[in-house]
N, C-alpha and C positions, 0 to 999 in steps of 0.2 A: 586363187585356190579358196571356197568354202573354206569357212572352218567347221570343225567335225560336230555334228549336230547332237543335240539332246532333249529326250524326253522325259518332263514329269508329270504327271496326274494327282493333282490338287483334290481334296473336297471342300467345298464352300460352305459345309453345315445346314442345317437345315432351314433357319430362321437368317431370313438375308439381312448383310452386313455384321450378325452378330456374333456366325458360327465359326467366323474365317479364322485360321491362325494366322501369328505375324509371319512364320516361315512360309505358308501357302501366299501369305500376300506377299512377300518380297519374291517368288518366284513366278506368283503374276507380275507383278511389277517390270522384272526385270528380261521378262521373256521379251521373246523376236515377235513370236506370235503364240496366241492364245484361242487355241478350242474352247468354245463354249457349249455345255450341254447343259445349261440352264435352260428351263420351260416355259421362262416367263419374261416378257421384255423388260421388266422391271431388274431382273436377273443380269442378262444381258447389256442394261444401261450400266448398272451397278460394275459389271466388270469393265466397262469403256473406261469407266473415271482413272481404273487403275492402270490400264494398256489401251492405246488409241487401236490396235491392230489387234482386233477381237472376230475369229469365222465362227460363224452358227454352225452347228452339228445338229441343231437341232431340225434344219430344213431337210434332211435326208430322211426324213420320216416320212411315209405318204400310207393314205387310207389303202388298205389292202394290202400294203407291200409287207412280206416278210418282215420280221426284224431282223432275223439274220441276216438279210440282203443289207439294212440299214448298218447295221452294225458294222461288215465288210467295208462300209464306205469310211465310216468315220475314222475306222484302224487305219484305211489306206491314206486317207487326207493326211491322219498327223504322221504317220511314218512316210511319207512324200516330205513333206515340209523339215522332219530328222535327216532325210537323207541329203535335202537341198542344202546343209550348214548349221539351221537356224537352232535357237534354245526355243525347243517346244515346251510349252504348258496346256494340259490339259485339264479343263475347270467342269469337276462333276459335282452334281447337285447331293449332298451329303457327303458319306464316306465315298470317297472314289473306288474300292473296294466291295462294296455291298452292295447287292444287285444292280452290279454295272461291268457290261461284259468287253466293253472294248477297251477297257484300263486295261486289263490283265492283261488281256490278248496282245494291244498293242505296247507295251513293257516285255513280253515275254519275246517277241519278235526283236524289239529294240535293242536284247540285250545279247539275242543269238549272232544278229548281226554285228556285235562289237562295238555298241552305242552304248553312253552312259542314261540309265533308265532308272525313274526309281516312282513311288507312289509314298506319298503324303496323305497321313488320315484327316478326317474331316469328325464334326460331332456329325452322327449320324440317327435316324427316326426311332431305332432303338434304346438310342444314350436321352432320347426327348422323352420315348415312351417311359421309360422306368424311371423319370425324376418326375415328372406330368402324373403321374398314376402310382406313386409310393412305392415300388416294386423294389424290392433287394434282392438278387438271383441267389445270392447266397443264403436265405434265409431255408426255403423250401427246394431250391432248384428251378433251372429253366429249361426249356426246349423251344429251339425256334425252326420254324419250316416253312418253304412257301408253300402257298398253298394250293396251286396245280400239282405240284412234285407231290405235295402231302396227299391227297386223293388218288392220283395215281398210281402210288405203291405201296408197297407194306410196310407204317413204318410204326415202331412199339412207340406207345403213351404212357409215362406216368402220371395219372392223373393225380397224384399227390407233388406236381409241380405243375409251375404256370408252364405253357403254352402259349407261344406266340406264333401267329399264322401271316404272313406276310400276301401281299397284293390279293385279298379275299374279294377286290372289285373287279379283278379282271379273270374271273374264275374260268376255264374252257375256252378263253380267247384265241380259238384256233382261227378265228376270219381276224386278226391282227384291229380289232375297232377297238381295244383298250376299254373293254366295258364289259359285263355279263349281265345276266338274265337269272329271273328267277328258279328254274330246273335248274341251274347249275348250281346255284346257293344251296339248293335246296337238297344236294345230292352233298354237300358239306356237311350239312345239318346229319344225314343218314351216317357219315363215316364218323365224325363225332359222337354221335349218340351212341356209339357202342362200349363209347368207354363215358359218356358224361350222358346226366337225365337231362332231359329233354325242357326242366322247369330252372336248369341250373345259371346262373348270372355269369355273363362274359359281357366284354367291352368292347367298343369299335370305338380305333381312335386316329385322327389324326393330328398329327404336330403342325403347328403355326407356321407357316412359311413368313407372315411380315410381325413385324416386333409389336403390331399394334392390334394382332391378331389373338385369338385364344385358343389351346388346343382344342380338340371335339373329343370329350369323352361320354360315350353314349353305353349306358349299362343297358341291356336287354337280357330276355333270355335266350338261351340257345333256340326255341323252337322259333322266336319270331326272327331269327337273323335271316330268313328266304324276303322277309316282305320288308326289310328296312333298307334303307339306302345306302348307296358306296359309291365311294369314287375310287381313282387310279390309285389313290394314297392310303385307303381304308387297311389297317389293321387289325387282326383281331388278336384278342387278350382272354386268355380263358385262366382264371383262379382256380387251382388246385380244388379240386373236391370229395380227395380222400387224406387222412391220416398219412404220414410215411408209417410205415412197418418195420419194427426193429429188427436187427439179424443179430437174434441173441447168442448164436456161435460165435461170430467176428466180437458181441461184443465182452463175452464171456474170455475171448485170448487176449484182447484189450484189457480187460480187468488184469489180469493172469503176468502181462508186460510189467503193468505198472508196478505191479506189487516187487516184480523181480528186479526194475530197472529204480525205482526212486530209492530203493535201499541200498543202492551201489554208493 
């Protein structure tokens, strides 16, 4: 009888080889099979140095194929291996819980079926962005949205805080080409212009995937975005353009509470 299977989805971090936690590494080396969602041959080779039984999940992406179908296949092959009694690891770029549908789905199903399933964090693109751009989200606050969702729904914007928009390089990608074009990018400019002036400086950011690379930190104006090249991994960072407004009523109540409780 096969041993009971398990599933652990780990994050490999952004920069290859530099961001993997010791805990995630241990799970990779001890797994019966590792499913790799790494999108580079270097990444897959790196995984095979830790575990010789690596199965490539990227093969399920096909031009014109809906990503939902690709994700379903990824989930299915991981769960089949778990049901066969294997100790399974899914190794996902960055953090396995951020912009990664298959780990969440596979873990939920595995748990429902009574298997041990867990997620281990990895260094994500927003971790790199905050470090490389010198941003402290605790100073002004920070909101974060996926760009396609952001333009399709009414999302309140506090322009006294930082705004991070993910995947601006695949805006309007309904054809599953993992790219965008100028009209779609201009539509994002139009939405943002409701809260930011066109001359407001924004940053296009891409985290380095290799230790020998430098991050892309490209300051441009909002008006220039539609004509500026982007890729699948481009993130937009929008600094505040207004000051935070004091809540005079709450501040007065806080001052009153301070006077009462500091003298007790």
